[in-house]
C-alpha positions, 0 to 999 in steps of 0.5 A: 850221250852223257859224259861218264864223269857225270853219271854219279850226279844223275843217280837216283837219291835212293842210293843215299842212306835213309832214303826209302819210299816214304822219304822219296815223296817229299823229296820229289815235291821239291824236285829232288830226284837225283844226286845232282838235284840235292847238290844244287838245292842251295840254302835260302839263308844261314842261321848264325848262333852264339854259344853263351854260358848263361842267359845274361850273356844273350840278347833278346832276338839273338840265336843262341846255344845255352845249357838249361835244366828242366824244372817243370812241364806245363800241359797245354790248355785247350789248343794252347802250347805245351810249355817246358820251364827251364833254368840256366846255370845261374838260375835265370828262367826260360820257357820252351814253347811247343805247339801241336805234335812237337809237344810229344817229342819235347816230353821225351827230349826234356825230362824233368831234372835233366840238363840239355843244350838248347839252340834257338831264338831267344825272345821276351814275352812280357818280362819272361824269356822264351824260346819257341820251338827250339831248333836243337836239343842235345844231351852234349855240347858237341851237336849244337856247337857244331851248328853255330852256323846252320843252313836253312833249306827250302822244305816240303811236308815230311822233311826237316832241316836236319834230314835235308842237310844230312842228305845234301852232305852225303850227295856232296861227298860224291862230287866228281872233279870236272874240267873248267869250262869258264874262260880262264881270264874271266875266272881270274878276274871274278875270283871265283872258286872251281866248280866243286869247291863252289858247290861245297862252299855254297852249302857252308856259308853265304859265300857270294862268289860261290853262289855267283859262280854256280849261277854263272854256270847255269847262265853260260849253259843256257846261253851256249845251248841257245847259240848252238840252236841258232847256229844249227838253224842257220845251217838248215835248209828250209822252204822259202815261202812267198805268198801272193796275198790272195788269201790275206786280201779275203780276210774281213777284219773289223778293225785296221791293223796297228803300225806294230802289227804291220811292222811285225808282219813285214818282219815275218814275211821277210824271214819266211822268204829266206831259205834258212828257217825263221826263228822269231818270237812275237811278243805282244801285250794283252789285246795287242793282236798277236792272233791276227799277225800269226794268221797272216804268217800262216796264210803266207804259208798256205798261199805258197802251197804249204801247211801251217800248225799252231801249237797251244799249251792247253786244250782250253787255249787250243779250242779258243784259238781254233774258234777265233781263227775259224771265224776269221777264215770264213769265206777264204776257202782255207781248211782248218782243223783242231787236233787234241789228245781227246780226239779219237776214232773216225774223227781223228783218222779223218784229220790225220788223213787230211794232214797227210794228203794236204787237204787241211791247210792249218791245224790247231792243237796241243802236243798231240799235233807232233806225236809220231802218228801225225804226218804232214804233206808239207808242214812249212810253218809252226806257230807256238803260243805261250812259248815259255811253256814249251821246251826247246826239245819239244819245238825240235820234235815239231821241226822234224815233221816237215820235209824240210825244217819248218819256219817257227814263230813263237808267241807270248802274251807275257810281257818280258823285260828286255833284260830277260828276253836274251835269257829266255829267247837268245836263239830268236829274233824278236818282234814286239807289238807295243801298241794297242788297237785304237778304241780299246777302253781302259779297265777301271782297276780298284784295290779293295780290302778283303774285309769288304768281300760281302760288298763285292758279292753284292756288287756281283749281283747288281752286275749280273742284273745288267746281263754281263758276266764276271770272273773270280780268281783265287791263288790255289785250288784247295785250302790246307791246314798250314795256309790261309790262301783263298781256295777256288773250291771253297770260294766256289761253294760260297758263291754257288750257294748265293748264285746257284747254277750261274756259277761254274768252276775251272782249275788245273786239277779238273778232268779235261771234259769237266773243264771244257764243259764249264768253259763252254757254259761260261763262253755261251753265257749260260753261266754268269760267274767263272770261279778259277785259278790262274788256269784262265791267265791266257787265252780265255776270250769272253767279250761279255765278261766285264768284271774281274775279281782277284782274291788275295791279289798281293800274292801274285806278281805284277805281270800275272795280275796284268794277264788276269786283268786282260781277260776283261775289257774285250768288248764294247762295255766298260770293264772293271778289275777288283784287286782284293787285298789282305790286311797285312801288306809288304811295301813291295805288295803295296807298290805293285797294287798301286802300279796296277791302278796306275797303268795298263802298259804290260811292258812297263809293268814287267820292267817295274816288277823286275825293279821291285823284286830285285833279287827275288823270284818271278811270277805267280804265287811263288813268283817264279816259272818265267825264267828257265833257271833254277839257280840264278836269281833275277839280280844274278841274271841282270849282272852275269848274263851279258858276261855269259853271252860274251863267253859263249860267243868267245867259245864258239868263235875263238876257242873251237866250239865244242871240239876244242879242249875248253869245248869238251868241258863246255859239253859236260856243262851242257849235260850237267844243266840238261841243255844237251839238246844243244849238243844233239844239234851238232853232228856227232853230238 
């Protein structure tokens, strides 16, 4: 149960002045549903302004506050901007420029002949001074002079900087006093402020110590929760599984296992033979053969008279796994079933009965396999694919399905830098598939300007004449007015006009039935081109698809580009990946695309991507989602995670765990960062 002192932080934002249904929607888009969310919605940066008495005192490019008198309104010509000509107290002219709807507000704020205090960036166009979209306009000096340093927050449509800043200040006023959870010696050595002070300072200025303190809190909560999971797991009683090899010898694999696969299987087999449940992560690069390793683990369970379950994050991936495993198991006598949320009626009842009476040995499915209505005769092994898409809480739900705690094997095809493995999988032992099967051909990777998109479409036509298939990946589903990112639906319409029924579309907003139908058309070869978003990043296996086109490739992270490239190169034919780039590339984007041409080693790409980004965010168009952290940057993870891990171990081993004085404070930390599943594992937690 959450400590009472934290309750004010978990109240909905509706209690704040000015928050109604209309404002609630844009706040929710930013994940700001509770007071706590607002207090941790930290500024991206701070604008520093200087008050000047006239424009002669200001430099071009400087953020200033200056008094101006309005002399003229110049109406917009066509779709051009609305201009307000103004002058300072000594007659220097400056044009204030407004686009779109902002011009209506400007007319009201800047009446002819009136003197106003204006805050904004002073620029020069030709010989004329101008301020584009002034940030503040006020009749008195008090408002702009109070904002000489102003926080700049992440926004969504329908929010302004002023509105979000006001809500944050309301939220900060209600911060409770909380006991200190950081080890006192470390707190003194790092010279960090107390928790409440750190949050307040982080919203006032670029306070490095305050930001580090808050990031450390998040890392400590995570490290401590994972340590509790590991400790609890070791105390559980599992079912030791010892296979006799009778089923594994029946597998007729068309290839020899790599040394990394044999090593990983041996590590897993050793874990399964123990009474403490296995908790192991299998990391494998694209095409490294994780599925065969997972199948070997599941067959050990079946040989020992138990059942195994494979959990996939999406229905597409679940069906793909089911078909792959079904083919591998032909002739072994092993019964395998697929269970997803779409299975209804008699078919579902039949599967549920088979799991209950033990006639089904292996089940593959989505989250449907751990619903309350699903019961097993003897579930002893759970394999979780794409582990980062499932929370620890979901995994613990599965663990309760066995008569004893099942062994758990988590898998991920996303190469993770070693420095981040501890952050995400600190409770697990790790096996790495760092070799590719022999004979796999390198994928020819080329970078092509988006200006040559017509040539690429022509190459597609020639590609289809050979009987082979292709993917075309776009960063988002639909275009909007404020973004020029290629949209999957728009690209699909253009390509369908040229290639007709040979083109199908898949993205995350489609109904499951439509998505599955399109995937089935492509997998069967009835469609030649699959236009998609990153929903196909993992699990799609069509050997006849030998061309991958990734539009606006510079907007993706290296590891995600590598995952997408891994959808081709799965058959005997030579495969190609075309990275379509925009015309304006940052230096980091150039280096990323160069590395994609240079290597196909996913683990090397992951390490290089980490170096390139430094303190940036992780994968994807937003470059995030691959760490469980909202506050801590990559730079802070690398710097502070070892400290947090040592501090958590000190708390558990020296300071009495969660039962001592510091432990009580740490318990509040776990609830604050919603890692309370770590607390729930303790008796009386």
